[in-house]
C-alpha positions in Angstrom: 77.5 170.7 257.7 74.3 172.5 257.0 71.8 170.5 254.8 68.3 171.7 253.7 66.4 169.2 255.5 62.8 169.7 256.6 62.6 168.9 260.3 59.8 167.5 262.5 58.6 168.0 266.0 56.2 166.1 268.1 54.5 167.0 271.1 56.8 165.8 274.1 56.2 162.5 274.9 54.0 161.5 272.0 54.5 158.7 269.8 57.3 159.1 266.9 56.8 156.6 264.1 59.9 154.9 263.2 60.8 151.8 261.3 57.5 151.0 259.2 59.4 151.7 255.9 62.8 153.6 256.6 64.0 150.7 258.8 64.4 153.1 261.9 64.1 156.4 260.1 61.4 158.8 261.0 58.5 158.0 259.0 57.8 161.2 256.7 54.2 162.6 257.4 53.5 162.7 253.8 53.3 159.0 253.6 50.3 156.8 253.6 51.9 154.3 255.9 52.3 156.9 258.8 49.1 158.2 260.0 50.2 159.0 263.5 52.8 160.9 262.4 50.5 163.2 260.0 48.4 163.8 262.8 50.9 164.8 265.4 54.2 165.9 263.5 55.0 169.6 262.8 57.8 171.7 261.4 59.3 174.6 263.6 57.8 177.2 261.4 54.5 176.1 262.2 55.1 176.7 265.8 56.7 179.8 266.2 53.3 181.4 266.9 53.4 179.9 270.2 54.5 182.6 273.0 56.3 180.2 274.9 58.1 177.4 273.0 60.3 174.6 274.9 62.1 172.8 272.4 63.8 168.8 273.3 65.7 166.3 271.5 68.5 163.8 272.4 72.2 165.1 271.6 73.5 164.8 268.0 69.8 165.4 266.7 70.5 168.7 265.4 68.4 171.2 267.6 70.6 174.1 267.0 71.0 174.1 263.3 67.1 173.6 263.2 66.6 176.2 265.2 69.0 178.7 263.6 67.4 177.5 260.1 63.7 178.7 261.3 65.1 182.5 262.0 66.8 182.7 258.4 67.2 186.6 258.8 68.9 186.8 262.5 72.2 187.3 263.3 72.8 184.0 265.4 76.5 184.5 266.4 75.9 188.4 266.7 73.4 187.7 269.4 70.7 188.6 267.6 68.7 191.8 265.7 66.2 194.6 266.9 63.4 192.5 267.6 65.3 189.0 268.8 67.9 188.5 271.2 69.7 185.2 270.5 71.4 183.5 273.5 73.4 180.3 272.7 74.5 179.0 276.2 78.0 177.8 274.9 79.2 181.4 274.5 77.9 182.3 278.1 80.4 181.4 281.0 78.3 183.0 284.0 75.1 184.6 285.4 77.0 187.9 285.0 77.4 187.5 281.4 73.9 186.7 280.7 72.5 189.2 282.5 74.5 192.0 280.8 73.7 190.3 277.3 69.8 190.3 277.9 68.4 192.1 280.9 71.2 195.1 280.5 71.3 195.1 276.8 70.0 197.9 274.6 67.2 195.5 273.1 65.9 194.8 276.3 65.9 198.3 277.7 64.1 199.7 274.6 61.8 196.7 274.4 60.6 197.5 278.0 60.0 201.2 277.2 58.1 200.6 273.9 54.9 198.7 273.0 56.3 196.4 270.4 57.5 192.4 270.8 60.4 190.7 271.5 61.6 187.1 270.9 64.2 186.0 273.5 66.0 182.6 271.9 67.5 180.6 274.7 69.7 177.6 272.8 71.6 175.0 274.8 69.9 175.7 277.9 71.3 172.1 279.5 74.8 174.2 279.6 72.7 176.9 281.0 71.5 175.3 284.2 75.1 173.8 284.9 76.9 177.1 284.7 74.1 179.1 286.4 72.7 177.8 289.4 69.1 177.4 289.4 68.9 179.2 286.2 65.1 178.8 285.2 63.8 180.2 288.8 66.4 183.0 288.2 64.8 183.7 284.9 61.3 183.2 286.2 61.9 185.9 288.9 63.5 188.5 286.3 60.7 188.2 284.1 58.0 188.7 286.7 58.5 192.6 286.5 58.8 192.5 282.7 56.0 192.9 280.0 55.7 189.2 279.3 52.6 189.9 277.2 54.8 191.1 274.6 57.4 188.5 274.9 57.9 185.2 272.9 60.5 182.5 274.6 61.8 179.9 272.4 64.1 177.3 274.6 66.0 174.5 273.1 67.3 172.0 275.5 68.6 168.3 276.0 65.3 166.2 277.0 67.3 164.6 280.2 68.5 167.9 281.3 65.2 169.8 281.9 64.3 171.4 285.0 60.6 170.1 284.8 59.4 171.7 288.1 61.1 175.1 287.3 60.3 174.8 284.1 56.6 174.4 284.7 57.0 177.7 286.7 57.8 179.6 283.9 55.5 178.2 281.7 52.6 179.1 284.0 54.2 182.9 284.2 53.9 183.0 280.3 50.3 181.5 280.4 51.3 178.6 278.2 49.9 174.8 278.2 52.2 171.9 278.3 50.6 170.6 275.3 51.1 173.6 273.2 54.8 174.6 274.3 56.7 171.5 274.7 57.8 169.4 271.4 60.5 167.5 270.7 62.7 166.7 267.6 62.3 163.9 265.4 65.0 161.6 263.7 66.0 162.2 260.3 64.0 160.6 257.5 65.1 158.2 255.1 65.1 160.8 252.4 66.9 163.1 254.3 69.9 160.7 254.7 69.8 160.0 250.8 70.1 163.9 250.1 73.4 163.6 252.7 74.6 160.8 250.8 74.7 162.7 247.7 76.0 165.9 249.0 78.8 163.5 250.5 79.6 161.8 246.9 78.5 158.5 248.5 75.7 156.4 246.5 72.8 156.6 248.8 71.0 152.9 248.0 74.7 151.6 248.6 75.1 153.3 251.8 71.3 152.5 253.1 71.7 148.6 252.2 75.2 149.1 254.5 73.0 151.0 257.1 70.7 148.3 257.3 72.6 145.5 257.1 75.0 146.8 260.0 72.0 147.9 262.0 73.3 151.2 262.7 70.0 153.2 261.7 69.6 154.8 265.0 73.0 156.3 264.2 72.3 157.0 260.5 69.2 159.1 261.8 71.1 161.8 264.0 73.0 164.5 261.9 75.9 164.1 264.0 76.8 160.6 263.8 75.3 160.5 260.4 78.1 162.5 259.0 80.5 160.3 260.8 79.0 157.4 258.9 79.6 158.9 255.3 82.7 160.2 256.1 83.6 156.7 256.5 
């Protein structure tokens, strides 16, 4: 289920202010009591100008949906469009398939031969590094012969599964700093949970009272488990 939430990201390893008002939910940057979030939190649309963007988050936080909503005109399931190659690693069984869909694709070959920009989106890299041994080292090696000054790279990965060493080498190849390119998805805000409750025909005030009483705000602040709670 996709809802028109406004999701926020903070620099990887930075402080995420939760609980001052929302009892465990992400404090909205627009609220007076969340000055730290106001300073650090960004929407994905604010970040897409970066040439290299590594997007992290815990399982169930909604990285893939947030990423797709930031590219509304792209055929995600179809693999992209003329200026975008979109890879979902759940659809990639091995290295040969990845090579065919990226480096051997007509979009990549056309981009190599012209002077246009291309965006390469890799969603679910945590699956990619399991299916393809030393994937980031392989990707970095392949990109060394490509015109990377015209390439925008967007990678989404579970925080705990990120290969830090090989990721840094890829980042250096693209000339990006860790401060500018590594961001972590924040939990849902209280207002996001209220909107989801309404969409389920559940009284939002009663639902949030139950969430607080049963001490499950951490679960309610993640889309996957929030929907489970609302169905209950």
